[in-house]
N, C-alpha and C positions, 0 to 999 in steps of 0.2 A: 392519348389526347391529342389530337388533332393539330400539327403543326404549321400556320399559313405564312408564304411569301408572297405578298404584291407587290410585285415590280413595273415599272414601264416596261425596260429592258433590260436584261443581267448579260448581255453579251456586251463582250467587248473585242471590235473588230479588229484592233491590233495585235495580231498573233504575234508569239514569240516564232522565231526562226526555227525551222527545223517542225514546228507544229502544223500539220497538215488538214486543220479543224477551219471553217470556216469564220468561227468566232471562237472564243474561252467567254467562261464567266469574269465576271469584275472583282480586281480582288479589292479594291476601295471599298471603305463605310463596312468595313469586315461583311459583307456580303458572302463570303465562300468560307470565312471561318463561322461564319453562324449556319450557313448550310451543313459543315463537318460537325457540328452540335447535335444536327437530328438526322441527317441521312445517312443508314449503317451502309458501311458497303457491301456489295454480295444483294443488294433489295433487290428488290421486283418492279418495274420503270414502265408506266400507262402515260401514253398521249393522249391527251381527248382534242379533235379535232376541233378549229373554229372555221373550218372549210370542207364540211362533211363528206364534199364530191371530191375534193383535191386529190386523191388518193396518192399521188406520186410524191404531193408538195407534204402530205402529213408523214409519209413512211422519211423522206429526207429530214422533216424538224426531227421523229425521234432518233434517227442515226445523228444529228449533230449536237442534243442535247444529250444524247444517252457519252456522245464524245468529249463533252466537257464534262461531264462528272466523271470520268476516265481521267482527263488531261488533270484535273483536281486531286486525284488520288481518291474518289469517291464511286469507283466501281461499280456500275450494278449487274445484276445474274442473267435479265431477262429484260426484254422489251417489248412492247406491244402498242396498237395503235387501237382507238376507239373512232370509229365514223360510219358513214353510211354503208361500208361493206357488211359490220356485223353487230349492228346496233342493238339486237336481241342477246346478246352476250354481254351487254353493260354491267348488271349487275355481279356477274360472276369474275369477270377483269377487274373490278373496282374492288372486288374482295381479297382478289389475288396479289394486290397492288400495295407493296408500300411509300411512294414515291408516285404524285401525280403530278403530270402539269397541264396546267390548262391553258393552250394556244391562243396566240394572237391572232389579229383579224380584225374581219365587221363586227363590230356590236350585236344588233340585230341579228345577223347572219346565223351566228354562234348562239346568242342565245335560244333562236329556235331549235336549233338541235339540240340542246341543253333540255330544253322542254321536253321534245319529242322522246328522248330516252328516261325522262323523268331522275333529271340528275339530282336537283334536289333534295329529291328523298332518298335516294341512292348515297348523298355524300354527309347524310344528318347526323352520322356518329362514326364518320369514317376517324380513323385511329392512327393514320401515316401521316407524310408530309405532302401538303397540296404547294407549288408553285404556277402563279399566275402570273402570265406576260403580258402587258398590254389589254387587249380586250380582254384576258382570260380574268385579269385581276378586278377588270372595272365588273365583268359578269359576276365576281364571288358577290357583292354585296347583296344584301337585302332588296333594295330599292335601287335598281341599276339605272345610273345614269346614262344614258346612249349620245352622247356627245355628238352633234352630227357632223360628218365626214364625208357622206358623198355627194355629188353635186344634185341639187333637189330638194337635200333634206331639210336644208335650212328655211328655206320657204314652204315646204309642205305640209299643208293643216293636218295632214292626217298621219305626218311621221310621229311615232310617238316616241319623247324624251325620257320618261321615266318607265322604266318593265319591270317585273319580278324577277330577281336574280336569284341566286344559289342560297344563298341568307349564310353565308359561311363569317361573314364579316358586318361592322354597321359602316365602316368607311367606304367611299366612292372617291376612286381615283381618277387623273385626269392623265394618260402618262404621254411621254415625248416631246415634254415643254420646249425644250432644245430643237426640237425641229419642227416644231406646228405654230411655235407664240407667233409668227406673225402672219399665218395661215389667212387667207382670203378664201372665203365659201357663200356660192350664193349672192357677190357682193359684198357680205357680211362680214365684219372681222370676227374670228373664230371665237376670241375668249370678250374682247369690249363688248359686240356689240350680241354674242350669243350666249355664250354662256355666263356671264356676269349677271345678264339677266335672271339665267335659269335657277341663279344660286339665290338668289329669294327663297329664302325658309330652308336651304339646304346648305352642307360644307361640303365641298370638294376637297381635295388632296389634290397639286399639281406636284408634277415628278418630273424631271427629265430623267434621260437614260441615266443608269446605274445607282438613281435611289429606290428606295423601297420602302414597304414596313412588313414587319414582323410580327407575325402576332404567334405567342407564343407562353404556356403556363399563366395565364391569366393576363399576359400585359401585351399592351400593344405600341409599338415603338418603333418609331419614323430614323429610316438611317439616311443622312445623304442632303444635299439642297432639295427644299421645299418650301411650297408657299401653301398657304391655305384660303381658298376662297369662300366669302358666305356672305350672304343678302350683298351681291353687289362689291365687295371690297375684297381686294387681296394682297395679304401680306405675307412677309416671307418669316416663315416660321422655325427655320434650318440651315443650316449651310453643309456645304461638301466634306466630310470625315466629322461631322458631329452628329450626335442622335438628340429627340425628344421623347418622352416618353406622351404615348394622346392617351386620352380619356374617352368612352362612348360618347358623352357631351359635346366633345371639340370638334 
């Protein structure tokens, strides 16, 4: 059965002395402990790109995240990247992988690539571990909330804020709250003027880096500091170091 990690960012930039990686995984909120429950060392690793044409960036992402798994004692036997160089291999690469990373990036750009390769159908019965990072976590939803991000998107009447996703979860997350909470986009406050209004009839889980949702064994658990934004109201539902079970109705 698939195990799904929906992260804002799992990456801790304050690396220990002697570590040559750009980041390691957060130990807090039981993140590494939960990864170790489900990631089998020696498994096969696949990175699915958010920016399909950014080949060097995608290769570096694969190296960095493989290094994180290795640093935390979950070294994987092989790694691969799925981007614009090999879309025809999507089915074979997914079938031969044990751990899949849905990369972070621009939500609509990544979503378009996922639709191009038919990823929703390819992952429908995937039995391994999937970890979403930022946009990857957002695109994991059945119906994705593509929070405006780039200049012009907030005021573009043709920009689609709700788009079909991978249908791996019914949870919509808004990542990097620690970084973007005060952002102004197209003269509008990202949360108070944009996403508060978009939350009418919807539920968004607002996560800072280091917080995540784990869906495994029929249970959805939120770990770390988080807020629920629903019908224009945002309330804190979990603290750093704590966890809460989420229902499909929340």
